[in-house]
PDB file of the backbone (N, CA, C, O) and the ligand in Angstrom, with CONECT records:
HET     ZN  A 101       1
ATOM      1  N   MET A   1      -3.235  -1.938 -42.632  1.00  0.00           N
ATOM      2  CA  MET A   1      -1.740  -2.497 -42.617  1.00  0.00           C
ATOM      3  C   MET A   1      -1.226  -2.851 -43.825  1.00  0.00           C
ATOM      4  O   MET A   1      -1.799  -3.684 -44.528  1.00  0.00           O
ATOM      5  N   SER A   2      -0.134  -2.278 -44.174  1.00  0.00           N
ATOM      6  CA  SER A   2       0.357  -2.628 -45.674  1.00  0.00           C
ATOM      7  C   SER A   2       0.897  -4.069 -45.613  1.00  0.00           C
ATOM      8  O   SER A   2       1.231  -4.628 -44.569  1.00  0.00           O
ATOM      9  N   PRO A   3       0.940  -4.543 -46.697  1.00  0.00           N
ATOM     10  CA  PRO A   3       1.639  -6.124 -46.932  1.00  0.00           C
ATOM     11  C   PRO A   3       2.813  -6.296 -46.445  1.00  0.00           C
ATOM     12  O   PRO A   3       3.178  -7.424 -46.112  1.00  0.00           O
ATOM     13  N   GLU A   4       3.655  -5.155 -46.309  1.00  0.00           N
ATOM     14  CA  GLU A   4       4.984  -5.209 -45.973  1.00  0.00           C
ATOM     15  C   GLU A   4       5.238  -5.335 -44.452  1.00  0.00           C
ATOM     16  O   GLU A   4       6.237  -5.808 -43.911  1.00  0.00           O
ATOM     17  N   THR A   5       4.131  -4.817 -43.871  1.00  0.00           N
ATOM     18  CA  THR A   5       4.348  -4.962 -42.280  1.00  0.00           C
ATOM     19  C   THR A   5       3.656  -6.155 -41.729  1.00  0.00           C
ATOM     20  O   THR A   5       2.431  -6.187 -41.842  1.00  0.00           O
ATOM     21  N   SER A   6       4.230  -7.077 -41.187  1.00  0.00           N
ATOM     22  CA  SER A   6       3.983  -8.118 -40.412  1.00  0.00           C
ATOM     23  C   SER A   6       3.137  -8.094 -39.058  1.00  0.00           C
ATOM     24  O   SER A   6       3.151  -7.036 -38.429  1.00  0.00           O
ATOM     25  N   ASP A   7       2.559  -8.936 -38.663  1.00  0.00           N
ATOM     26  CA  ASP A   7       2.134  -8.843 -37.115  1.00  0.00           C
ATOM     27  C   ASP A   7       3.154  -8.714 -36.289  1.00  0.00           C
ATOM     28  O   ASP A   7       3.055  -7.958 -35.323  1.00  0.00           O
ATOM     29  N   PHE A   8       4.214  -9.376 -36.515  1.00  0.00           N
ATOM     30  CA  PHE A   8       5.637  -9.168 -35.582  1.00  0.00           C
ATOM     31  C   PHE A   8       6.029  -7.932 -35.390  1.00  0.00           C
ATOM     32  O   PHE A   8       6.211  -7.531 -34.240  1.00  0.00           O
ATOM     33  N   ASP A   9       6.249  -7.016 -36.610  1.00  0.00           N
ATOM     34  CA  ASP A   9       6.441  -5.762 -36.460  1.00  0.00           C
ATOM     35  C   ASP A   9       5.703  -4.871 -35.700  1.00  0.00           C
ATOM     36  O   ASP A   9       6.201  -3.920 -35.097  1.00  0.00           O
ATOM     37  N   ALA A  10       4.286  -5.215 -35.717  1.00  0.00           N
ATOM     38  CA  ALA A  10       3.397  -4.520 -35.048  1.00  0.00           C
ATOM     39  C   ALA A  10       3.695  -4.763 -33.434  1.00  0.00           C
ATOM     40  O   ALA A  10       3.460  -3.874 -32.616  1.00  0.00           O
ATOM     41  N   ILE A  11       4.145  -5.836 -33.120  1.00  0.00           N
ATOM     42  CA  ILE A  11       4.388  -6.052 -31.625  1.00  0.00           C
ATOM     43  C   ILE A  11       5.610  -5.472 -31.106  1.00  0.00           C
ATOM     44  O   ILE A  11       5.639  -5.102 -29.932  1.00  0.00           O
ATOM     45  N   ILE A  12       6.723  -5.342 -31.934  1.00  0.00           N
ATOM     46  CA  ILE A  12       7.975  -4.918 -31.425  1.00  0.00           C
ATOM     47  C   ILE A  12       7.886  -3.451 -31.681  1.00  0.00           C
ATOM     48  O   ILE A  12       8.824  -2.807 -31.209  1.00  0.00           O
ATOM     49  N   THR A  13       6.908  -2.729 -32.366  1.00  0.00           N
ATOM     50  CA  THR A  13       6.939  -1.248 -32.462  1.00  0.00           C
ATOM     51  C   THR A  13       5.973  -0.715 -31.115  1.00  0.00           C
ATOM     52  O   THR A  13       6.116   0.484 -30.877  1.00  0.00           O
ATOM     53  N   MET A  14       5.154  -1.348 -30.345  1.00  0.00           N
ATOM     54  CA  MET A  14       4.334  -1.141 -29.346  1.00  0.00           C
ATOM     55  C   MET A  14       5.024  -0.082 -28.583  1.00  0.00           C
ATOM     56  O   MET A  14       6.254  -0.075 -28.533  1.00  0.00           O
ATOM     57  N   LYS A  15       4.258   0.879 -27.942  1.00  0.00           N
ATOM     58  CA  LYS A  15       4.929   1.817 -26.800  1.00  0.00           C
ATOM     59  C   LYS A  15       5.155   0.935 -25.576  1.00  0.00           C
ATOM     60  O   LYS A  15       4.452   0.025 -25.135  1.00  0.00           O
ATOM     61  N   LYS A  16       6.465   1.497 -25.083  1.00  0.00           N
ATOM     62  CA  LYS A  16       6.919   0.617 -24.045  1.00  0.00           C
ATOM     63  C   LYS A  16       6.381   1.412 -22.687  1.00  0.00           C
ATOM     64  O   LYS A  16       6.020   2.589 -22.676  1.00  0.00           O
ATOM     65  N   ASP A  17       6.402   0.596 -21.650  1.00  0.00           N
ATOM     66  CA  ASP A  17       5.782   0.877 -20.323  1.00  0.00           C
ATOM     67  C   ASP A  17       4.414   1.076 -20.053  1.00  0.00           C
ATOM     68  O   ASP A  17       3.928   1.303 -18.945  1.00  0.00           O
ATOM     69  N   ILE A  18       3.710   0.961 -21.322  1.00  0.00           N
ATOM     70  CA  ILE A  18       2.262   1.142 -21.093  1.00  0.00           C
ATOM     71  C   ILE A  18       1.574  -0.192 -21.067  1.00  0.00           C
ATOM     72  O   ILE A  18       0.411  -0.227 -20.665  1.00  0.00           O
ATOM     73  N   HIS A  19       2.187  -1.319 -21.465  1.00  0.00           N
ATOM     74  CA  HIS A  19       1.806  -2.627 -21.631  1.00  0.00           C
ATOM     75  C   HIS A  19       2.118  -3.582 -20.574  1.00  0.00           C
ATOM     76  O   HIS A  19       3.273  -3.574 -20.147  1.00  0.00           O
ATOM     77  N   PRO A  20       1.301  -4.379 -20.099  1.00  0.00           N
ATOM     78  CA  PRO A  20       1.552  -5.372 -19.301  1.00  0.00           C
ATOM     79  C   PRO A  20       2.816  -6.427 -19.646  1.00  0.00           C
ATOM     80  O   PRO A  20       3.100  -6.605 -20.831  1.00  0.00           O
ATOM     81  N   LYS A  21       3.479  -7.039 -18.721  1.00  0.00           N
ATOM     82  CA  LYS A  21       4.459  -7.964 -19.329  1.00  0.00           C
ATOM     83  C   LYS A  21       3.915  -8.965 -20.098  1.00  0.00           C
ATOM     84  O   LYS A  21       2.890  -9.488 -19.659  1.00  0.00           O
ATOM     85  N   TYR A  22       4.461  -9.438 -21.376  1.00  0.00           N
ATOM     86  CA  TYR A  22       3.452 -10.303 -22.231  1.00  0.00           C
ATOM     87  C   TYR A  22       4.413 -11.730 -22.154  1.00  0.00           C
ATOM     88  O   TYR A  22       5.592 -11.768 -22.509  1.00  0.00           O
ATOM     89  N   TYR A  23       3.701 -12.795 -21.655  1.00  0.00           N
ATOM     90  CA  TYR A  23       4.315 -14.017 -21.797  1.00  0.00           C
ATOM     91  C   TYR A  23       3.940 -14.640 -23.086  1.00  0.00           C
ATOM     92  O   TYR A  23       2.756 -14.848 -23.349  1.00  0.00           O
ATOM     93  N   PRO A  24       5.065 -15.002 -24.047  1.00  0.00           N
ATOM     94  CA  PRO A  24       4.398 -15.747 -25.363  1.00  0.00           C
ATOM     95  C   PRO A  24       4.264 -17.079 -25.216  1.00  0.00           C
ATOM     96  O   PRO A  24       3.778 -17.694 -26.165  1.00  0.00           O
ATOM     97  N   SER A  25       4.637 -17.770 -24.083  1.00  0.00           N
ATOM     98  CA  SER A  25       4.357 -19.098 -23.795  1.00  0.00           C
ATOM     99  C   SER A  25       3.767 -19.307 -22.321  1.00  0.00           C
ATOM    100  O   SER A  25       4.280 -20.082 -21.514  1.00  0.00           O
ATOM    101  N   ALA A  26       2.744 -18.606 -22.085  1.00  0.00           N
ATOM    102  CA  ALA A  26       1.819 -18.707 -20.873  1.00  0.00           C
ATOM    103  C   ALA A  26       1.269 -20.091 -20.815  1.00  0.00           C
ATOM    104  O   ALA A  26       1.069 -20.767 -21.824  1.00  0.00           O
ATOM    105  N   THR A  27       1.022 -20.506 -19.542  1.00  0.00           N
ATOM    106  CA  THR A  27       0.638 -21.877 -19.482  1.00  0.00           C
ATOM    107  C   THR A  27      -1.034 -21.557 -18.791  1.00  0.00           C
ATOM    108  O   THR A  27      -1.316 -20.776 -17.882  1.00  0.00           O
ATOM    109  N   PHE A  28      -1.850 -22.350 -19.488  1.00  0.00           N
ATOM    110  CA  PHE A  28      -3.370 -22.312 -19.217  1.00  0.00           C
ATOM    111  C   PHE A  28      -3.534 -23.719 -18.767  1.00  0.00           C
ATOM    112  O   PHE A  28      -3.154 -24.684 -19.429  1.00  0.00           O
ATOM    113  N   LYS A  29      -4.237 -23.803 -17.369  1.00  0.00           N
ATOM    114  CA  LYS A  29      -4.547 -25.139 -16.879  1.00  0.00           C
ATOM    115  C   LYS A  29      -5.992 -24.995 -16.861  1.00  0.00           C
ATOM    116  O   LYS A  29      -6.567 -23.978 -16.472  1.00  0.00           O
ATOM    117  N   CYS A  30      -6.616 -26.142 -17.333  1.00  0.00           N
ATOM    118  CA  CYS A  30      -8.223 -26.052 -17.259  1.00  0.00           C
ATOM    119  C   CYS A  30      -8.375 -27.254 -16.155  1.00  0.00           C
ATOM    120  O   CYS A  30      -7.572 -28.142 -15.866  1.00  0.00           O
ATOM    121  N   SER A  31      -9.619 -26.991 -15.664  1.00  0.00           N
ATOM    122  CA  SER A  31     -10.364 -27.827 -14.630  1.00  0.00           C
ATOM    123  C   SER A  31     -10.401 -29.273 -14.919  1.00  0.00           C
ATOM    124  O   SER A  31     -10.337 -30.221 -14.137  1.00  0.00           O
ATOM    125  N   CYS A  32     -10.521 -29.246 -16.239  1.00  0.00           N
ATOM    126  CA  CYS A  32     -10.634 -30.910 -16.798  1.00  0.00           C
ATOM    127  C   CYS A  32      -9.232 -31.473 -16.865  1.00  0.00           C
ATOM    128  O   CYS A  32      -9.077 -32.661 -17.146  1.00  0.00           O
ATOM    129  N   GLY A  33      -8.159 -30.647 -16.610  1.00  0.00           N
ATOM    130  CA  GLY A  33      -6.932 -31.326 -16.405  1.00  0.00           C
ATOM    131  C   GLY A  33      -5.825 -31.065 -17.862  1.00  0.00           C
ATOM    132  O   GLY A  33      -4.633 -31.348 -17.976  1.00  0.00           O
ATOM    133  N   LYS A  34      -6.531 -30.585 -18.600  1.00  0.00           N
ATOM    134  CA  LYS A  34      -5.770 -30.119 -20.076  1.00  0.00           C
ATOM    135  C   LYS A  34      -5.034 -28.930 -19.801  1.00  0.00           C
ATOM    136  O   LYS A  34      -5.538 -27.982 -19.200  1.00  0.00           O
ATOM    137  N   THR A  35      -3.645 -28.947 -20.296  1.00  0.00           N
ATOM    138  CA  THR A  35      -3.110 -27.662 -20.271  1.00  0.00           C
ATOM    139  C   THR A  35      -2.784 -27.205 -21.491  1.00  0.00           C
ATOM    140  O   THR A  35      -2.603 -28.003 -22.412  1.00  0.00           O
ATOM    141  N   TYR A  36      -2.680 -26.040 -21.642  1.00  0.00           N
ATOM    142  CA  TYR A  36      -2.380 -25.324 -23.024  1.00  0.00           C
ATOM    143  C   TYR A  36      -1.210 -24.379 -22.797  1.00  0.00           C
ATOM    144  O   TYR A  36      -0.955 -23.978 -21.661  1.00  0.00           O
ATOM    145  N   THR A  37      -0.417 -23.977 -23.971  1.00  0.00           N
ATOM    146  CA  THR A  37       0.571 -23.070 -23.992  1.00  0.00           C
ATOM    147  C   THR A  37       0.114 -22.056 -24.813  1.00  0.00           C
ATOM    148  O   THR A  37      -0.320 -22.474 -25.887  1.00  0.00           O
ATOM    149  N   THR A  38       0.069 -20.782 -24.647  1.00  0.00           N
ATOM    150  CA  THR A  38      -0.430 -19.788 -25.448  1.00  0.00           C
ATOM    151  C   THR A  38       0.114 -18.251 -24.969  1.00  0.00           C
ATOM    152  O   THR A  38       0.837 -18.178 -23.976  1.00  0.00           O
ATOM    153  N   GLY A  39      -0.226 -17.157 -25.641  1.00  0.00           N
ATOM    154  CA  GLY A  39       0.217 -16.315 -25.304  1.00  0.00           C
ATOM    155  C   GLY A  39      -0.563 -15.560 -24.338  1.00  0.00           C
ATOM    156  O   GLY A  39      -1.771 -15.468 -24.558  1.00  0.00           O
ATOM    157  N   SER A  40      -0.039 -14.963 -23.229  1.00  0.00           N
ATOM    158  CA  SER A  40      -0.857 -14.145 -22.109  1.00  0.00           C
ATOM    159  C   SER A  40      -0.272 -13.262 -21.370  1.00  0.00           C
ATOM    160  O   SER A  40       0.943 -13.453 -21.321  1.00  0.00           O
ATOM    161  N   THR A  41      -0.689 -12.238 -20.685  1.00  0.00           N
ATOM    162  CA  THR A  41       0.012 -11.375 -19.681  1.00  0.00           C
ATOM    163  C   THR A  41       0.335 -11.824 -18.267  1.00  0.00           C
ATOM    164  O   THR A  41       0.989 -11.279 -17.378  1.00  0.00           O
ATOM    165  N   LYS A  42      -0.326 -12.996 -18.325  1.00  0.00           N
ATOM    166  CA  LYS A  42       0.008 -13.831 -17.036  1.00  0.00           C
ATOM    167  C   LYS A  42       0.693 -15.139 -17.479  1.00  0.00           C
ATOM    168  O   LYS A  42       0.408 -15.752 -18.508  1.00  0.00           O
ATOM    169  N   GLU A  43       1.474 -15.433 -16.727  1.00  0.00           N
ATOM    170  CA  GLU A  43       2.362 -16.546 -16.826  1.00  0.00           C
ATOM    171  C   GLU A  43       1.675 -17.872 -16.559  1.00  0.00           C
ATOM    172  O   GLU A  43       1.908 -18.855 -17.263  1.00  0.00           O
ATOM    173  N   TYR A  44       0.909 -17.895 -15.639  1.00  0.00           N
ATOM    174  CA  TYR A  44       0.162 -19.112 -15.388  1.00  0.00           C
ATOM    175  C   TYR A  44      -1.359 -18.736 -15.185  1.00  0.00           C
ATOM    176  O   TYR A  44      -1.664 -17.848 -14.389  1.00  0.00           O
ATOM    177  N   ASN A  45      -2.184 -19.333 -15.819  1.00  0.00           N
ATOM    178  CA  ASN A  45      -3.831 -19.201 -15.745  1.00  0.00           C
ATOM    179  C   ASN A  45      -4.478 -20.267 -15.448  1.00  0.00           C
ATOM    180  O   ASN A  45      -4.010 -21.268 -15.992  1.00  0.00           O
ATOM    181  N   GLU A  46      -5.485 -20.464 -14.715  1.00  0.00           N
ATOM    182  CA  GLU A  46      -6.480 -21.498 -14.621  1.00  0.00           C
ATOM    183  C   GLU A  46      -7.722 -21.189 -14.952  1.00  0.00           C
ATOM    184  O   GLU A  46      -8.319 -20.308 -14.334  1.00  0.00           O
ATOM    185  N   VAL A  47      -8.314 -21.892 -16.013  1.00  0.00           N
ATOM    186  CA  VAL A  47      -9.713 -21.767 -16.395  1.00  0.00           C
ATOM    187  C   VAL A  47     -10.587 -22.892 -16.057  1.00  0.00           C
ATOM    188  O   VAL A  47     -10.150 -23.984 -15.695  1.00  0.00           O
ATOM    189  N   GLU A  48     -11.681 -22.642 -16.168  1.00  0.00           N
ATOM    190  CA  GLU A  48     -12.775 -23.821 -15.780  1.00  0.00           C
ATOM    191  C   GLU A  48     -13.304 -24.661 -16.740  1.00  0.00           C
ATOM    192  O   GLU A  48     -13.789 -25.769 -16.508  1.00  0.00           O
ATOM    193  N   THR A  49     -13.181 -23.969 -18.149  1.00  0.00           N
ATOM    194  CA  THR A  49     -13.542 -24.874 -19.296  1.00  0.00           C
ATOM    195  C   THR A  49     -12.700 -24.593 -20.413  1.00  0.00           C
ATOM    196  O   THR A  49     -12.147 -23.500 -20.528  1.00  0.00           O
ATOM    197  N   CYS A  50     -12.563 -25.562 -21.286  1.00  0.00           N
ATOM    198  CA  CYS A  50     -11.837 -25.305 -22.681  1.00  0.00           C
ATOM    199  C   CYS A  50     -12.465 -25.917 -23.644  1.00  0.00           C
ATOM    200  O   CYS A  50     -13.543 -26.480 -23.453  1.00  0.00           O
ATOM    201  N   SER A  51     -11.811 -25.875 -24.896  1.00  0.00           N
ATOM    202  CA  SER A  51     -12.549 -26.593 -25.979  1.00  0.00           C
ATOM    203  C   SER A  51     -12.492 -28.134 -25.950  1.00  0.00           C
ATOM    204  O   SER A  51     -13.175 -28.753 -26.765  1.00  0.00           O
ATOM    205  N   ALA A  52     -11.701 -28.806 -25.039  1.00  0.00           N
ATOM    206  CA  ALA A  52     -11.725 -30.059 -24.715  1.00  0.00           C
ATOM    207  C   ALA A  52     -12.752 -30.432 -23.959  1.00  0.00           C
ATOM    208  O   ALA A  52     -13.153 -31.559 -24.248  1.00  0.00           O
ATOM    209  N   CYS A  53     -13.350 -29.884 -23.065  1.00  0.00           N
ATOM    210  CA  CYS A  53     -14.376 -30.296 -22.074  1.00  0.00           C
ATOM    211  C   CYS A  53     -15.622 -29.261 -22.278  1.00  0.00           C
ATOM    212  O   CYS A  53     -16.547 -29.560 -21.523  1.00  0.00           O
ATOM    213  N   HIS A  54     -15.879 -28.186 -23.053  1.00  0.00           N
ATOM    214  CA  HIS A  54     -16.796 -27.423 -23.091  1.00  0.00           C
ATOM    215  C   HIS A  54     -17.956 -27.970 -24.014  1.00  0.00           C
ATOM    216  O   HIS A  54     -17.703 -28.168 -25.202  1.00  0.00           O
ATOM    217  N   PRO A  55     -19.290 -28.238 -23.486  1.00  0.00           N
ATOM    218  CA  PRO A  55     -20.550 -28.972 -24.153  1.00  0.00           C
ATOM    219  C   PRO A  55     -20.378 -28.286 -25.723  1.00  0.00           C
ATOM    220  O   PRO A  55     -20.660 -28.955 -26.717  1.00  0.00           O
ATOM    221  N   PHE A  56     -19.964 -27.101 -25.808  1.00  0.00           N
ATOM    222  CA  PHE A  56     -20.239 -26.579 -27.229  1.00  0.00           C
ATOM    223  C   PHE A  56     -19.394 -27.592 -28.150  1.00  0.00           C
ATOM    224  O   PHE A  56     -19.760 -28.079 -29.220  1.00  0.00           O
ATOM    225  N   TYR A  57     -18.249 -27.780 -27.519  1.00  0.00           N
ATOM    226  CA  TYR A  57     -17.173 -28.467 -28.559  1.00  0.00           C
ATOM    227  C   TYR A  57     -17.224 -29.927 -28.482  1.00  0.00           C
ATOM    228  O   TYR A  57     -16.840 -30.601 -29.438  1.00  0.00           O
ATOM    229  N   THR A  58     -17.762 -30.567 -27.199  1.00  0.00           N
ATOM    230  CA  THR A  58     -17.884 -31.932 -27.067  1.00  0.00           C
ATOM    231  C   THR A  58     -19.238 -32.518 -27.579  1.00  0.00           C
ATOM    232  O   THR A  58     -19.362 -33.718 -27.827  1.00  0.00           O
ATOM    233  N   GLY A  59     -20.272 -31.585 -27.728  1.00  0.00           N
ATOM    234  CA  GLY A  59     -21.478 -31.864 -28.178  1.00  0.00           C
ATOM    235  C   GLY A  59     -22.252 -32.412 -27.137  1.00  0.00           C
ATOM    236  O   GLY A  59     -23.449 -32.557 -27.388  1.00  0.00           O
ATOM    237  N   LYS A  60     -21.845 -32.750 -26.026  1.00  0.00           N
ATOM    238  CA  LYS A  60     -22.554 -33.400 -24.903  1.00  0.00           C
ATOM    239  C   LYS A  60     -23.285 -32.420 -24.144  1.00  0.00           C
ATOM    240  O   LYS A  60     -22.754 -31.335 -23.906  1.00  0.00           O
ATOM    241  N   ALA A  61     -24.491 -32.694 -23.724  1.00  0.00           N
ATOM    242  CA  ALA A  61     -25.490 -31.742 -23.038  1.00  0.00           C
ATOM    243  C   ALA A  61     -25.226 -31.801 -21.602  1.00  0.00           C
ATOM    244  O   ALA A  61     -26.090 -32.128 -20.789  1.00  0.00           O
ATOM    245  N   LYS A  62     -24.021 -31.480 -21.291  1.00  0.00           N
ATOM    246  CA  LYS A  62     -23.367 -31.478 -19.920  1.00  0.00           C
ATOM    247  C   LYS A  62     -23.537 -30.025 -19.461  1.00  0.00           C
ATOM    248  O   LYS A  62     -22.771 -29.224 -19.997  1.00  0.00           O
ATOM    249  N   LEU A  63     -24.503 -29.492 -18.464  1.00  0.00           N
ATOM    250  CA  LEU A  63     -24.492 -28.343 -17.783  1.00  0.00           C
ATOM    251  C   LEU A  63     -23.472 -28.004 -16.944  1.00  0.00           C
ATOM    252  O   LEU A  63     -23.239 -28.714 -15.966  1.00  0.00           O
ATOM    253  N   ILE A  64     -22.815 -27.007 -17.180  1.00  0.00           N
ATOM    254  CA  ILE A  64     -21.816 -26.621 -16.234  1.00  0.00           C
ATOM    255  C   ILE A  64     -22.621 -25.719 -15.227  1.00  0.00           C
ATOM    256  O   ILE A  64     -22.995 -24.568 -15.449  1.00  0.00           O
ATOM    257  N   ASN A  65     -22.844 -26.547 -13.928  1.00  0.00           N
ATOM    258  CA  ASN A  65     -23.741 -26.021 -12.859  1.00  0.00           C
ATOM    259  C   ASN A  65     -22.943 -25.671 -11.649  1.00  0.00           C
ATOM    260  O   ASN A  65     -22.723 -26.527 -10.791  1.00  0.00           O
ATOM    261  N   THR A  66     -22.402 -24.179 -11.518  1.00  0.00           N
ATOM    262  CA  THR A  66     -21.660 -23.670 -10.493  1.00  0.00           C
ATOM    263  C   THR A  66     -22.557 -22.993  -9.502  1.00  0.00           C
ATOM    264  O   THR A  66     -23.213 -21.968  -9.687  1.00  0.00           O
ATOM    265  N   MET A  67     -22.470 -23.833  -8.267  1.00  0.00           N
ATOM    266  CA  MET A  67     -23.227 -23.135  -7.168  1.00  0.00           C
ATOM    267  C   MET A  67     -24.728 -23.084  -7.358  1.00  0.00           C
ATOM    268  O   MET A  67     -25.394 -22.192  -6.832  1.00  0.00           O
ATOM    269  N   GLY A  68     -25.270 -24.047  -8.116  1.00  0.00           N
ATOM    270  CA  GLY A  68     -26.758 -23.891  -8.209  1.00  0.00           C
ATOM    271  C   GLY A  68     -27.189 -22.756  -9.049  1.00  0.00           C
ATOM    272  O   GLY A  68     -28.361 -22.411  -8.896  1.00  0.00           O
ATOM    273  N   ARG A  69     -26.501 -22.130  -9.875  1.00  0.00           N
ATOM    274  CA  ARG A  69     -26.913 -20.975 -10.603  1.00  0.00           C
ATOM    275  C   ARG A  69     -27.959 -21.288 -11.855  1.00  0.00           C
ATOM    276  O   ARG A  69     -28.793 -20.479 -12.261  1.00  0.00           O
ATOM    277  N   VAL A  70     -27.764 -22.534 -12.349  1.00  0.00           N
ATOM    278  CA  VAL A  70     -28.563 -23.044 -13.225  1.00  0.00           C
ATOM    279  C   VAL A  70     -30.067 -23.241 -12.696  1.00  0.00           C
ATOM    280  O   VAL A  70     -31.132 -22.899 -13.209  1.00  0.00           O
ATOM    281  N   ASP A  71     -29.810 -23.851 -11.597  1.00  0.00           N
ATOM    282  CA  ASP A  71     -31.267 -23.983 -10.914  1.00  0.00           C
ATOM    283  C   ASP A  71     -31.963 -22.630 -10.451  1.00  0.00           C
ATOM    284  O   ASP A  71     -33.189 -22.548 -10.528  1.00  0.00           O
ATOM    285  N   LYS A  72     -31.382 -21.816 -10.083  1.00  0.00           N
ATOM    286  CA  LYS A  72     -31.857 -20.559  -9.797  1.00  0.00           C
ATOM    287  C   LYS A  72     -32.497 -19.862 -10.814  1.00  0.00           C
ATOM    288  O   LYS A  72     -33.554 -19.236 -10.725  1.00  0.00           O
ATOM    289  N   PHE A  73     -31.670 -20.036 -11.946  1.00  0.00           N
ATOM    290  CA  PHE A  73     -32.375 -19.438 -13.226  1.00  0.00           C
ATOM    291  C   PHE A  73     -33.548 -19.934 -13.646  1.00  0.00           C
ATOM    292  O   PHE A  73     -34.480 -19.182 -13.931  1.00  0.00           O
ATOM    293  N   LEU A  74     -33.642 -21.345 -13.736  1.00  0.00           N
ATOM    294  CA  LEU A  74     -34.725 -22.014 -14.214  1.00  0.00           C
ATOM    295  C   LEU A  74     -35.954 -21.782 -13.296  1.00  0.00           C
ATOM    296  O   LEU A  74     -37.096 -21.831 -13.752  1.00  0.00           O
ATOM    297  N   LYS A  75     -35.694 -21.532 -12.015  1.00  0.00           N
ATOM    298  CA  LYS A  75     -36.641 -21.459 -11.203  1.00  0.00           C
ATOM    299  C   LYS A  75     -37.331 -20.036 -11.330  1.00  0.00           C
ATOM    300  O   LYS A  75     -38.536 -19.897 -11.116  1.00  0.00           O
ATOM    301  N   ARG A  76     -36.443 -18.917 -11.715  1.00  0.00           N
ATOM    302  CA  ARG A  76     -36.779 -17.653 -11.852  1.00  0.00           C
ATOM    303  C   ARG A  76     -37.831 -17.673 -13.208  1.00  0.00           C
ATOM    304  O   ARG A  76     -38.956 -17.174 -13.209  1.00  0.00           O
ATOM    305  N   ALA A  77     -37.196 -18.362 -14.339  1.00  0.00           N
ATOM    306  CA  ALA A  77     -37.872 -18.494 -15.598  1.00  0.00           C
ATOM    307  C   ALA A  77     -39.031 -18.975 -15.483  1.00  0.00           C
ATOM    308  O   ALA A  77     -39.947 -18.459 -16.123  1.00  0.00           O
ATOM    309  N   ALA A  78     -39.256 -20.039 -14.669  1.00  0.00           N
ATOM    310  CA  ALA A  78     -40.515 -20.722 -14.468  1.00  0.00           C
ATOM    311  C   ALA A  78     -41.538 -19.596 -13.764  1.00  0.00           C
ATOM    312  O   ALA A  78     -42.700 -19.447 -14.142  1.00  0.00           O
ATOM    313  N   LYS A  79     -41.013 -18.943 -12.842  1.00  0.00           N
ATOM    314  CA  LYS A  79     -42.016 -17.883 -12.240  1.00  0.00           C
ATOM    315  C   LYS A  79     -42.384 -17.107 -13.201  1.00  0.00           C
ATOM    316  O   LYS A  79     -43.606 -17.031 -13.329  1.00  0.00           O
ATOM    317  N   LYS A  80     -41.593 -16.339 -14.120  1.00  0.00           N
ATOM    318  CA  LYS A  80     -41.903 -15.434 -14.912  1.00  0.00           C
ATOM    319  C   LYS A  80     -42.968 -15.854 -15.953  1.00  0.00           C
ATOM    320  O   LYS A  80     -43.843 -15.080 -16.342  1.00  0.00           O
ATOM    321  N   THR A  81     -42.835 -17.135 -16.380  1.00  0.00           N
ATOM    322  CA  THR A  81     -43.734 -17.747 -17.175  1.00  0.00           C
ATOM    323  C   THR A  81     -45.308 -17.762 -16.642  1.00  0.00           C
ATOM    324  O   THR A  81     -46.301 -17.506 -17.324  1.00  0.00           O
ATOM    325  N   VAL A  82     -45.267 -18.126 -15.262  1.00  0.00           N
ATOM    326  CA  VAL A  82     -46.613 -18.291 -14.638  1.00  0.00           C
ATOM    327  C   VAL A  82     -47.298 -16.843 -14.639  1.00  0.00           C
ATOM    328  O   VAL A  82     -48.462 -16.612 -14.967  1.00  0.00           O
ATOM    329  N   SER A  83     -46.290 -15.861 -14.183  1.00  0.00           N
ATOM    330  CA  SER A  83     -47.040 -14.488 -14.144  1.00  0.00           C
ATOM    331  C   SER A  83     -47.316 -14.098 -15.227  1.00  0.00           C
ATOM    332  O   SER A  83     -48.185 -13.230 -15.139  1.00  0.00           O
ATOM    333  N   ALA A  84     -46.934 -14.349 -16.521  1.00  0.00           N
ATOM    334  CA  ALA A  84     -47.289 -13.970 -17.574  1.00  0.00           C
ATOM    335  C   ALA A  84     -48.599 -14.562 -18.155  1.00  0.00           C
ATOM    336  O   ALA A  84     -49.384 -13.994 -18.914  1.00  0.00           O
ATOM    337  N   LYS A  85     -48.685 -15.919 -17.607  1.00  0.00           N
ATOM    338  CA  LYS A  85     -49.811 -16.294 -18.166  1.00  0.00           C
ATOM    339  C   LYS A  85     -51.513 -15.797 -17.486  1.00  0.00           C
ATOM    340  O   LYS A  85     -52.626 -15.985 -17.979  1.00  0.00           O
ATOM    341  N   LYS A  86     -51.150 -15.188 -16.324  1.00  0.00           N
ATOM    342  CA  LYS A  86     -52.228 -14.567 -15.643  1.00  0.00           C
ATOM    343  C   LYS A  86     -52.765 -13.515 -16.142  1.00  0.00           C
ATOM    344  O   LYS A  86     -53.892 -13.162 -15.794  1.00  0.00           O
ATOM    345  N   LYS A  87     -51.910 -12.727 -17.201  1.00  0.00           N
ATOM    346  CA  LYS A  87     -52.471 -11.641 -17.614  1.00  0.00           C
ATOM    347  C   LYS A  87     -53.604 -11.822 -18.615  1.00  0.00           C
ATOM    348  O   LYS A  87     -54.196 -10.839 -19.062  1.00  0.00           O
TER     349      LYS A  87
HETATM  350 ZN    ZN A 101     -11.160 -28.466 -20.259  1.00  0.00          ZN2+
END
């Protein structure tokens, strides 16, 4: 892209009818209660985690355990370790 061409120019010269409707100020609502406004092809979006509550950003070792998926994984990982030791 040449310095004369801005990102905005790229947006308005996109092909018509092949792109979904773009909402420049769509709402994102997180399960922690925080809401964000950003661009999206959906006007309203719900997310499970965001930068305000995700452990990576908060630094808290909080596991997001949905439907016991973490437990299942730990059990499977433990089984694999046992069978590997038998060899
Ligand atoms: Zn959140």
